[in-house]
C-alpha positions in Angstrom: 6.5 -5.9 25.7 9.5 -6.3 23.3 7.3 -8.3 20.9 4.7 -5.5 20.9 7.4 -3.0 20.3 8.6 -4.8 17.3 5.1 -5.3 15.9 3.8 -1.8 16.4 5.8 0.0 13.7 4.9 -2.6 11.1 1.3 -2.5 12.0 1.3 1.3 11.8 2.9 1.1 8.4 0.3 -1.3 7.1 -2.5 0.9 8.5 -1.0 4.0 6.8 -0.7 2.2 3.5 -4.3 1.1 3.7 -5.4 4.6 4.4 -3.3 6.0 1.6 -4.8 3.5 -0.9 -8.3 4.4 0.2 -7.6 8.1 -0.1 -6.5 7.5 -3.7 -9.5 5.4 -4.6 -12.0 7.5 -2.7 -10.6 11.1 -2.7 -13.9 12.7 -1.6 -13.9 11.0 1.8 -13.0 13.2 4.7 -10.4 12.2 7.4 -12.9 10.7 9.8 -14.5 8.5 7.1 -11.1 7.3 6.0 -10.1 6.4 9.5 -13.4 4.6 10.1 -13.1 2.7 6.8 -9.4 1.7 7.6 -10.5 0.4 10.9 -13.2 -1.8 9.3 -10.7 -3.2 6.8 -8.3 -4.2 9.6 -11.2 -5.8 11.5 -12.2 -7.7 8.3 -8.7 -9.1 8.0 -8.9 -10.4 11.5 -12.1 -12.3 10.6 -10.5 -13.6 7.5 -7.6 -15.2 9.4 -10.0 -16.8 11.9 -12.3 -18.1 9.1 -9.3 -19.5 7.1 -8.3 -21.6 10.1 -11.8 -23.1 9.9 -11.7 -24.1 6.2 -12.9 -27.7 7.0 -16.0 -26.2 8.7 -16.8 -24.1 5.6 -16.4 -27.2 3.4 -18.9 -29.2 5.5 -21.1 -26.4 6.7 -20.5 -27.3 10.4 -20.0 -25.0 13.4 -22.0 -22.2 12.0 -19.9 -21.8 8.9 -21.9 -21.1 5.7 -20.5 -20.7 2.2 -23.0 -19.9 -0.5 -22.8 -18.7 -4.1 -24.7 -16.5 -6.5 -24.4 -14.5 -9.7 -23.3 -15.8 -13.1 -23.1 -19.5 -12.2 -24.2 -20.9 -15.6 -20.8 -21.0 -17.1 -18.8 -22.6 -14.2 -21.6 -25.0 -13.1 -23.7 -25.9 -16.2 -21.2 -25.4 -19.0 -18.2 -26.4 -16.9 -15.9 -24.5 -19.3 -12.4 -23.5 -18.6 -11.9 -19.9 -17.5 -9.5 -17.5 -15.8 -11.1 -16.4 -12.5 -9.9 -13.2 -11.1 -10.6 -11.4 -7.8 -9.3 -8.7 -5.5 -8.1 -9.2 -1.9 -11.7 -8.8 -1.0 -13.8 -10.4 1.8 -12.3 -13.9 2.3 -10.6 -14.9 -0.9 -9.1 -18.0 0.7 -12.6 -19.6 0.7 -13.3 -19.3 -3.0 -11.6 -22.6 -4.0 -14.1 -24.5 -1.8 -16.9 -23.6 -4.3 -14.9 -25.3 -7.1 -14.2 -28.3 -4.9 -17.9 -28.7 -4.0 -18.8 -28.8 -7.7 -15.9 -31.1 -8.7 -14.2 -28.4 -10.8 -10.4 -28.6 -10.9 -8.7 -25.3 -10.2 -5.1 -24.1 -10.3 -4.4 -21.0 -8.2 -1.4 -18.6 -8.6 -0.1 -17.8 -5.1 2.5 -15.6 -3.5 4.8 -17.3 -1.1 4.8 -16.0 2.4 8.0 -14.5 3.8 7.8 -16.5 7.0 8.3 -20.3 6.2 6.4 -21.6 9.2 3.4 -19.5 8.4 3.6 -20.4 4.7 3.6 -24.1 5.5 0.6 -23.6 7.9 -1.4 -21.7 5.3 -0.6 -24.2 2.6 -1.8 -27.0 4.8 -5.1 -25.2 5.2 -5.3 -24.4 1.5 -4.8 -28.1 0.6 -8.1 -28.8 2.3 -9.8 -26.9 -0.6 -8.6 -29.4 -3.2 -7.1 -26.7 -5.4 -3.6 -26.8 -6.9 -1.4 -23.9 -5.8 1.5 -22.7 -7.9 4.0 -20.0 -7.0 3.7 -16.9 -9.1 7.4 -16.9 -10.0 6.8 -20.2 -11.9 3.1 -20.0 -12.7 3.1 -19.8 -16.5 3.7 -23.4 -17.4 1.3 -24.9 -14.8 -1.4 -22.4 -15.9 -0.9 -23.3 -19.6 -1.0 -27.0 -18.7 -4.2 -26.6 -16.7 -6.0 -24.7 -19.5 -4.8 -27.4 -22.0 -6.6 -29.9 -19.8 -9.8 -27.7 -20.1 -9.4 -26.8 -16.4 -9.6 -23.3 -14.9 -7.0 -21.1 -13.2 -7.4 -18.3 -10.7 -5.4 -15.4 -9.3 -5.7 -12.2 -7.3 -5.0 -9.2 -9.5 -5.5 -6.0 -7.4 -2.0 -5.6 -6.1 0.7 -3.7 -8.0 3.1 -5.6 -10.3 6.5 -4.8 -11.6 5.6 -5.4 -15.2 2.4 -5.8 -17.1 -0.2 -3.7 -18.9 -0.9 -0.1 -18.0 -4.6 0.6 -17.4 -6.9 3.0 -15.6 -7.7 1.9 -12.1 -9.7 4.3 -9.9 -8.9 7.1 -12.4 -5.1 6.5 -12.2 -2.7 4.8 -14.5 -1.2 1.6 -13.0 0.1 -1.8 -14.1 -2.0 -4.9 -14.0 -0.8 -8.4 -14.7 -1.1 -9.4 -18.3 -1.5 -13.1 -17.6 -5.3 -13.3 -17.6 -5.6 -11.5 -20.9 -2.8 -13.5 -22.6 -4.3 -16.8 -21.5 -7.9 -15.8 -22.5 -6.7 -14.8 -26.0 -4.5 -17.9 -26.4 -7.2 -20.4 -25.3 -10.3 -18.4 -26.3 -11.8 -18.6 -22.9 -13.4 -15.9 -20.6 -12.0 -14.0 -17.7 -14.6 -14.2 -14.9 -14.4 -11.7 -12.1 -15.7 -12.6 -8.7 -15.3 -12.2 -5.0 -16.1 -13.9 -1.7 -17.8 -11.3 0.6 -18.9 -11.7 4.2 -22.6 -11.3 4.5 -23.0 -12.3 8.2 -21.3 -13.9 11.1 -19.5 -17.0 9.7 -21.3 -16.5 6.4 -19.4 -15.9 3.2 -20.9 -15.6 -0.2 -19.0 -16.3 -3.4 -20.2 -14.0 -6.2 -19.5 -14.5 -9.9 -19.9 -11.7 -12.5 -20.6 -12.0 -16.2 -17.7 -13.5 -18.2 -15.4 -11.1 -20.1 -14.9 -12.8 -23.5 -12.0 -12.0 -25.8 -13.0 -10.5 -29.2 -11.8 -11.6 -32.6 -8.5 -9.6 -32.5 -5.3 -11.3 -31.3 -2.9 -8.4 -30.9 -1.5 -6.1 -28.2 -4.6 -3.9 -28.4 -6.8 -6.8 -27.7 -4.7 -7.8 -24.7 -4.8 -4.2 -23.4 -8.6 -4.0 -23.9 -9.2 -7.2 -22.0 -6.9 -6.1 -19.1 -8.7 -2.8 -18.9 -12.1 -4.5 -18.8 -10.8 -6.8 -16.1 -9.5 -3.9 -14.0 -12.8 -2.1 -14.3 -14.6 -5.2 -13.0 -12.2 -5.4 -10.1 -12.7 -1.7 -9.4 -16.4 -2.1 -9.3 -16.2 -5.1 -6.9 -14.1 -3.0 -4.5 -16.5 -0.2 -4.7 -19.4 -2.4 -3.7 -17.5 -3.7 -0.6 -14.7 -1.2 0.2 -14.8 -2.1 3.9 -13.6 -5.6 2.9 -10.8 -4.6 0.6 -7.5 -5.6 2.2 -5.3 -3.0 0.4 -2.2 -3.3 2.7 0.3 -2.8 -0.1 0.9 0.4 -2.1 -1.1 0.1 -5.3 -0.2 3.3 -7.1 3.3 4.7 -7.6 3.6 8.3 -6.3 5.4 9.5 -9.4 2.5 8.3 -11.6 0.0 10.5 -9.8 -2.6 11.8 -12.3 -5.3 12.7 -9.8 -6.5 15.5 -11.9 -7.8 13.3 -14.7 -11.5 12.7 -15.2 -12.8 9.6 -13.5 -13.9 6.8 -15.9 -17.7 6.6 -16.6 -19.4 4.3 -14.2 -22.8 3.8 -12.7 -21.3 3.5 -9.2 -21.0 6.5 -6.9 -17.6 6.2 -5.2 -18.4 8.6 -2.3 -21.7 7.0 -1.5 -20.1 3.6 -1.8 -17.4 4.3 0.8 -19.8 6.2 3.0 -22.1 3.1 3.2 -19.1 1.1 4.1 -18.3 3.5 6.9 -21.7 2.7 8.5 -21.6 -1.1 7.9 -22.8 -3.0 10.9 -20.1 -4.8 12.9 -20.7 -8.6 12.7 -20.1 -10.6 15.8 -20.0 -14.4 15.5 -23.2 -16.1 16.4 -21.4 -19.4 17.1 -18.3 -19.0 19.3 -16.8 -22.2 17.7 -15.8 -19.8 14.9 -13.6 -17.2 16.7 -13.8 -13.7 15.3 -10.1 -12.8 15.9 -7.0 -14.8 15.0 -3.8 -15.3 17.1 -1.5 -12.3 16.9 1.3 -14.1 15.2 -1.0 -15.5 12.4 -2.6 -12.1 11.7 0.8 -10.5 11.6 2.3 -12.9 9.1 -0.7 -13.3 6.9 -0.8 -9.6 6.3 2.6 -9.6 4.6 
């Protein structure tokens, strides 16, 4: 009971942060829809932690685990060119490196170290199964440059708030995005490729790649800002397609930078309908019980940090 007592305030805080982020991104949703969407996101994270513990099964396709890919695959598979791959904390981002391993494509991934050393070591032992090289974000610049010089690709998650970077529009609000993808794309004249790994069924995850975002001829601050804005727009659209799988457990927008009265950026996506569809998404139950649908309490708690 004492453990539950310690866990509950933190769980409640995470839940409230998710709901607050959703309200900012989808302001037209009513309270009931926001609560429902928040619950689906928390359930999705439970499936993510269970799936991540079964990375070997996704690599081999055993035990009912299926990892597929679709979208703009020509550049990574046929041309095998270096790129900066970016995604949000969407679906199961931990499985994306398996695609690169299956196609013998070296990949360096920028990661955030977990607060809990034991959980961090356990997660890294699982991540090493993917064949990717992981570097801590505090010392990521040199390894990323080295990888791109070898004509290899790098990858990072870009949807969480950063302390410094380039200010762009994200869901109609100004916020900072990391400048690393744009800087590297301009320096090495390679594309930024948005993508995500979304759950399409029980034990079935699909990696989706979108069209490459190429740098233009300019090599100045405006070019860096333009590339970062285009990247942020692509991430926004990915989230809008699958809002029920967006693990937004950290505050994305600073309260003092609230500009909710600004006009939303032009897009073909309908935010209200998008989130409403998510609210009615069917609940997936694993077809094969060898892939559990819920993680242990300690793993879920620590991976959510």
